C-alpha positions as a Markdown table, in Angstrom:
| # | Residue | x | y | z |
|---|---|---|---|---|
| 1 | Unk | 114.8 | -69.6 | -175.4 |
| 2 | Unk | 116.2 | -72.2 | -173.1 |
| 3 | Unk | 114.1 | -74.8 | -171.3 |
| 4 | Unk | 114.0 | -75.9 | -167.7 |
| 5 | Unk | 112.1 | -77.1 | -164.7 |
| 6 | Unk | 111.6 | -75.7 | -161.2 |
| 7 | Unk | 111.7 | -78.5 | -158.6 |
| 8 | Unk | 109.6 | -77.8 | -155.5 |
| 9 | Unk | 108.3 | -80.0 | -152.7 |
| 10 | Unk | 105.7 | -80.4 | -150.1 |
| 11 | Unk | 108.2 | -79.6 | -147.3 |
| 12 | Unk | 111.9 | -79.3 | -146.6 |
| 13 | Unk | 114.0 | -82.4 | -146.6 |
| 14 | Unk | 111.5 | -84.1 | -148.9 |
| 15 | Unk | 113.8 | -85.3 | -151.7 |
| 16 | Unk | 114.0 | -82.3 | -154.0 |
| 17 | Unk | 117.8 | -82.4 | -154.4 |
| 18 | Unk | 117.9 | -86.1 | -155.4 |
| 19 | Unk | 115.1 | -85.6 | -157.9 |
| 20 | Unk | 116.9 | -82.5 | -159.3 |
| 21 | Unk | 120.2 | -84.3 | -159.6 |
| 22 | Unk | 118.5 | -87.3 | -161.1 |
| 23 | Unk | 116.8 | -85.2 | -163.8 |
| 24 | Unk | 120.1 | -83.5 | -164.6 |
| 25 | Unk | 121.9 | -86.9 | -164.9 |
| 26 | Unk | 119.2 | -88.5 | -167.0 |
| 27 | Unk | 118.9 | -85.6 | -169.4 |
| 28 | Unk | 122.7 | -85.3 | -169.8 |
| 29 | Unk | 122.7 | -89.0 | -170.6 |
| 30 | Unk | 120.4 | -88.2 | -173.5 |
| 31 | Unk | 122.8 | -85.7 | -175.0 |
| 32 | Unk | 121.4 | -82.5 | -173.6 |
| 33 | Unk | 123.5 | -79.7 | -172.1 |
| 34 | Unk | 122.0 | -79.6 | -168.6 |
| 35 | Unk | 122.8 | -77.2 | -165.8 |
| 36 | Unk | 121.6 | -77.1 | -162.2 |
| 37 | Unk | 120.8 | -74.1 | -160.2 |
| 38 | Unk | 120.1 | -73.8 | -156.4 |
| 39 | Unk | 119.4 | -70.1 | -156.1 |
| 40 | Unk | 119.1 | -70.0 | -152.3 |
| 41 | Unk | 120.5 | -72.4 | -149.7 |
| 42 | Unk | 120.7 | -72.6 | -146.0 |
| 43 | Unk | 122.4 | -75.1 | -143.7 |
| 44 | Unk | 125.7 | -74.6 | -145.6 |
| 45 | Unk | 129.2 | -75.6 | -144.4 |
| 46 | Unk | 132.4 | -73.6 | -144.4 |
| 47 | Unk | 135.2 | -74.3 | -146.8 |
| 48 | Unk | 138.4 | -72.4 | -147.7 |
| 49 | Unk | 136.6 | -71.2 | -150.8 |
| 50 | Unk | 133.5 | -70.0 | -148.8 |
| 51 | Unk | 130.2 | -71.4 | -147.9 |
| 52 | Unk | 129.0 | -74.5 | -149.8 |
| 53 | Unk | 125.8 | -76.4 | -149.9 |
| 54 | Unk | 125.5 | -80.2 | -150.4 |
| 55 | Unk | 122.4 | -79.9 | -152.7 |
| 56 | Unk | 124.2 | -77.4 | -155.0 |
| 57 | Unk | 127.3 | -79.5 | -155.1 |
| 58 | Unk | 125.3 | -82.5 | -156.0 |
| 59 | Unk | 123.7 | -80.7 | -158.9 |
| 60 | Unk | 127.1 | -79.5 | -160.1 |
| 61 | Unk | 128.5 | -83.0 | -160.0 |
| 62 | Unk | 125.9 | -84.3 | -162.5 |
| 63 | Unk | 125.7 | -81.2 | -164.7 |
| 64 | Unk | 127.6 | -81.1 | -167.9 |
| 65 | Unk | 127.7 | -77.3 | -168.1 |
| 66 | Unk | 130.7 | -75.8 | -166.4 |
| 67 | Unk | 129.6 | -73.0 | -164.0 |
| 68 | Unk | 131.2 | -71.4 | -161.0 |
| 69 | Unk | 129.7 | -72.3 | -157.6 |
| 70 | Unk | 128.5 | -68.7 | -157.1 |
| 71 | Unk | 126.6 | -68.9 | -160.3 |
| 72 | Unk | 124.8 | -72.2 | -159.3 |
| 73 | Unk | 124.2 | -71.0 | -155.7 |
| 74 | Unk | 124.2 | -67.2 | -155.5 |
| 75 | Unk | 122.7 | -67.0 | -152.0 |
| 76 | Unk | 124.3 | -69.4 | -149.5 |
| 77 | Unk | 123.9 | -69.2 | -145.7 |
| 78 | Unk | 125.3 | -71.1 | -142.8 |
| 79 | Unk | 122.4 | -71.5 | -140.3 |
| 80 | Unk | 119.8 | -74.2 | -141.2 |
| 81 | Unk | 116.8 | -71.8 | -140.9 |
| 82 | Unk | 114.3 | -70.0 | -143.2 |
| 83 | Unk | 116.2 | -68.1 | -145.9 |
| 84 | Unk | 114.8 | -64.7 | -144.9 |
| 85 | Unk | 116.1 | -65.1 | -141.4 |
| 86 | Unk | 119.5 | -66.3 | -142.5 |
| 87 | Unk | 119.9 | -63.4 | -144.9 |
| 88 | Unk | 118.8 | -60.9 | -142.3 |
| 89 | Unk | 121.3 | -62.3 | -139.8 |
| 90 | Unk | 124.1 | -61.2 | -142.1 |
| 91 | Unk | 122.5 | -57.9 | -143.2 |
| 92 | Unk | 121.6 | -59.1 | -146.7 |
| 93 | Unk | 118.3 | -59.2 | -148.7 |
| 94 | Unk | 117.6 | -62.0 | -151.2 |
| 95 | Unk | 116.9 | -60.2 | -154.5 |
| 96 | Unk | 114.8 | -62.0 | -157.1 |
| 97 | Unk | 116.1 | -59.8 | -159.9 |
| 98 | Unk | 119.6 | -61.0 | -159.2 |
| 99 | Unk | 118.5 | -64.6 | -159.4 |
| 100 | Unk | 116.6 | -64.2 | -162.6 |
| 101 | Unk | 119.6 | -62.4 | -164.2 |
| 102 | Unk | 121.9 | -65.3 | -163.3 |
| 103 | Unk | 119.4 | -67.8 | -164.5 |
| 104 | Unk | 119.1 | -66.0 | -167.8 |
| 105 | Unk | 122.9 | -66.3 | -168.2 |
| 106 | Unk | 122.9 | -70.0 | -167.4 |
| 107 | Unk | 120.0 | -70.5 | -169.9 |
| 108 | Unk | 122.1 | -69.0 | -172.7 |
| 109 | Unk | 124.7 | -71.8 | -172.4 |
| 110 | Unk | 122.3 | -74.7 | -171.7 |
| 111 | Unk | 119.6 | -76.7 | -173.3 |
| 112 | Unk | 117.9 | -77.2 | -170.0 |
| 113 | Unk | 118.2 | -75.7 | -166.5 |
| 114 | Unk | 117.0 | -77.6 | -163.5 |
| 115 | Unk | 116.3 | -75.2 | -160.7 |
| 116 | Unk | 115.8 | -76.4 | -157.1 |
| 117 | Unk | 113.8 | -74.4 | -154.7 |
| 118 | Unk | 114.4 | -74.1 | -151.0 |
| 119 | Unk | 112.1 | -75.7 | -148.4 |
| 120 | Unk | 108.4 | -75.7 | -149.4 |
| 121 | Unk | 106.4 | -73.5 | -151.7 |
| 122 | Unk | 105.7 | -70.6 | -149.4 |
| 123 | Unk | 109.1 | -70.3 | -147.6 |
| 124 | Unk | 109.9 | -66.6 | -147.2 |
| 125 | Unk | 112.9 | -65.3 | -149.1 |
| 126 | Unk | 112.7 | -61.8 | -147.8 |
| 127 | Unk | 110.1 | -59.7 | -145.9 |
| 128 | Unk | 107.7 | -59.7 | -148.9 |
| 129 | Unk | 108.6 | -62.5 | -151.3 |
| 130 | Unk | 108.5 | -66.3 | -151.1 |
| 131 | Unk | 109.6 | -69.3 | -153.2 |
| 132 | Unk | 106.3 | -68.9 | -155.1 |
| 133 | Unk | 107.3 | -65.4 | -156.2 |
| 134 | Unk | 110.7 | -66.7 | -157.4 |
| 135 | Unk | 109.0 | -69.5 | -159.4 |
| 136 | Unk | 106.6 | -67.0 | -160.9 |
| 137 | Unk | 109.5 | -64.7 | -161.9 |
| 138 | Unk | 111.3 | -67.6 | -163.6 |
| 139 | Unk | 108.2 | -68.9 | -165.4 |
| 140 | Unk | 109.3 | -72.5 | -165.5 |
| 141 | Unk | 107.0 | -75.6 | -165.4 |
| 142 | Unk | 107.1 | -77.3 | -162.1 |
| 143 | Unk | 107.9 | -80.8 | -160.8 |
| 144 | Unk | 106.5 | -81.3 | -157.3 |
| 145 | Unk | 108.2 | -83.8 | -155.0 |
| 146 | Unk | 105.8 | -85.4 | -152.6 |
| 147 | Unk | 107.3 | -87.3 | -149.6 |
| 148 | Unk | 104.9 | -90.2 | -149.0 |
| 149 | Unk | 104.4 | -90.1 | -145.3 |
| 150 | Unk | 101.4 | -89.5 | -143.0 |
| 151 | Unk | 99.7 | -86.3 | -144.0 |
| 152 | Unk | 101.2 | -86.2 | -147.5 |
| 153 | Unk | 97.9 | -86.1 | -149.3 |
| 154 | Unk | 96.9 | -82.9 | -147.5 |
| 155 | Unk | 100.3 | -81.3 | -148.0 |
| 156 | Unk | 100.3 | -82.2 | -151.7 |
| 157 | Unk | 96.9 | -80.9 | -152.4 |
| 158 | Unk | 97.6 | -77.6 | -150.6 |
| 159 | Unk | 100.8 | -77.1 | -152.5 |
| 160 | Unk | 99.5 | -78.0 | -155.9 |
| 161 | Unk | 96.3 | -75.9 | -155.4 |
| 162 | Unk | 98.4 | -72.9 | -154.5 |
| 163 | Unk | 100.7 | -73.5 | -157.5 |
| 164 | Unk | 97.8 | -73.7 | -159.9 |
| 165 | Unk | 96.4 | -70.4 | -158.7 |
| 166 | Unk | 99.6 | -68.7 | -160.0 |
| 167 | Unk | 98.9 | -70.0 | -163.5 |
| 168 | Unk | 102.2 | -71.9 | -163.6 |
| 169 | Unk | 102.2 | -75.4 | -165.2 |
| 170 | Unk | 102.7 | -78.5 | -163.0 |
| 171 | Unk | 104.5 | -80.7 | -165.5 |
| 172 | Unk | 104.5 | -83.7 | -163.1 |
| 173 | Unk | 105.0 | -85.0 | -159.7 |
| 174 | Unk | 107.3 | -87.5 | -158.0 |
| 175 | Unk | 106.4 | -89.7 | -155.1 |
| 176 | Unk | 109.5 | -90.1 | -152.8 |
| 177 | Unk | 108.8 | -93.0 | -150.4 |
| 178 | Unk | 110.2 | -91.7 | -147.2 |
| 179 | Unk | 108.5 | -94.2 | -144.9 |
| 180 | Unk | 108.4 | -97.8 | -146.2 |
| 181 | Unk | 106.1 | -98.6 | -143.3 |
| 182 | Unk | 103.4 | -96.1 | -144.1 |
| 183 | Unk | 100.0 | -97.7 | -143.9 |
| 184 | Unk | 98.2 | -98.3 | -147.2 |
| 185 | Unk | 101.1 | -96.9 | -149.3 |
| 186 | Unk | 99.7 | -98.1 | -152.7 |
| 187 | Unk | 96.3 | -96.6 | -151.8 |
| 188 | Unk | 98.0 | -93.3 | -150.8 |
| 189 | Unk | 99.7 | -93.1 | -154.2 |
| 190 | Unk | 96.5 | -94.0 | -156.0 |
| 191 | Unk | 94.7 | -91.3 | -154.0 |
| 192 | Unk | 97.3 | -88.8 | -155.2 |
| 193 | Unk | 97.0 | -89.9 | -158.8 |
| 194 | Unk | 93.2 | -89.4 | -158.6 |
| 195 | Unk | 93.5 | -85.9 | -157.3 |
| 196 | Unk | 96.5 | -84.6 | -159.2 |
| 197 | Unk | 95.8 | -83.9 | -162.9 |
| 198 | Unk | 99.6 | -83.7 | -163.7 |
| 199 | Unk | 101.3 | -87.0 | -164.6 |
| 200 | Unk | 103.2 | -89.1 | -162.0 |
| 201 | Unk | 106.7 | -89.2 | -163.4 |
| 202 | Unk | 108.3 | -91.4 | -160.9 |
| 203 | Unk | 108.2 | -93.3 | -157.6 |
| 204 | Unk | 111.5 | -93.4 | -155.8 |
| 205 | Unk | 111.9 | -96.4 | -153.5 |
| 206 | Unk | 113.1 | -96.0 | -149.9 |
| 207 | Unk | 116.8 | -96.9 | -150.4 |
| 208 | Unk | 119.0 | -96.2 | -147.4 |
| 209 | Unk | 121.6 | -94.6 | -149.6 |
| 210 | Unk | 120.1 | -93.6 | -152.9 |
| 211 | Unk | 122.1 | -91.8 | -155.5 |
| 212 | Unk | 121.0 | -89.9 | -158.6 |
| 213 | Unk | 121.9 | -92.7 | -161.0 |
| 214 | Unk | 119.7 | -95.2 | -159.1 |
| 215 | Unk | 116.9 | -92.7 | -158.6 |
| 216 | Unk | 116.9 | -91.8 | -162.3 |
| 217 | Unk | 116.0 | -95.4 | -163.1 |
| 218 | Unk | 112.7 | -94.8 | -161.4 |
| 219 | Unk | 111.8 | -91.5 | -163.2 |
| 220 | Unk | 110.0 | -91.4 | -166.6 |
| 221 | Unk | 112.4 | -89.0 | -168.1 |
| 222 | Unk | 111.1 | -89.8 | -171.7 |
| 223 | Unk | 107.7 | -88.7 | -170.7 |
| 224 | Unk | 109.0 | -85.3 | -169.4 |
| 225 | Unk | 111.0 | -84.8 | -172.6 |
| 226 | Unk | 108.0 | -85.7 | -174.8 |
| 227 | Unk | 105.9 | -83.2 | -173.0 |
| 228 | Unk | 108.3 | -80.4 | -173.8 |
| 229 | Unk | 110.2 | -79.3 | -176.9 |
| 230 | Unk | 113.5 | -80.5 | -175.5 |
| 231 | Unk | 113.6 | -83.4 | -177.9 |
| 232 | Unk | 113.9 | -80.9 | -180.8 |
| 233 | Unk | 117.0 | -79.3 | -179.3 |
């Protein structure tokens, strides 16, 4: 059985992609065969090869498992809207079974698969299913990215409480400092530590132009590996 992590966040544009790519980079540096997967993306751009998504391309750049773009990002849409709306616009329905089948294939050629969600935890994927349903179908431990800005404690607790009700494991959380001027920043992070039982695995500073290599320096990758069986791979 392959291993992996599902990266979710407290909102959209919260730093999931940089955390996902950083994990891929750091694990690959430790000799693991690591693949990235972005099952659903919106806000894509047109190329001669079809629609492409920046987050998916970033994950592919740092992965050391060769996969086609369509395998990494099976559902890609042009408008930057909720996935269920983008899919409906082109007469398509996002199917979780298709995603899990592709994930299973990636798992067979990888030691670890880092899966990045889309938007927040309850973003609709079709008329009846959400990102939560996708995560439950994949049965991966979660890493929650929390953007530290006004309101983040409430957003974090609502997200993690909902995740825990599914029975999925929260393997850790990352504080992404989105606003360096937020009042009482150290106290906000301490408040999150107090309320979240899962370990804090990193605090990403508010660099203007951060890349996965720099961000990985601020993640406790060893702690994540030690809490899994990946070290035995």
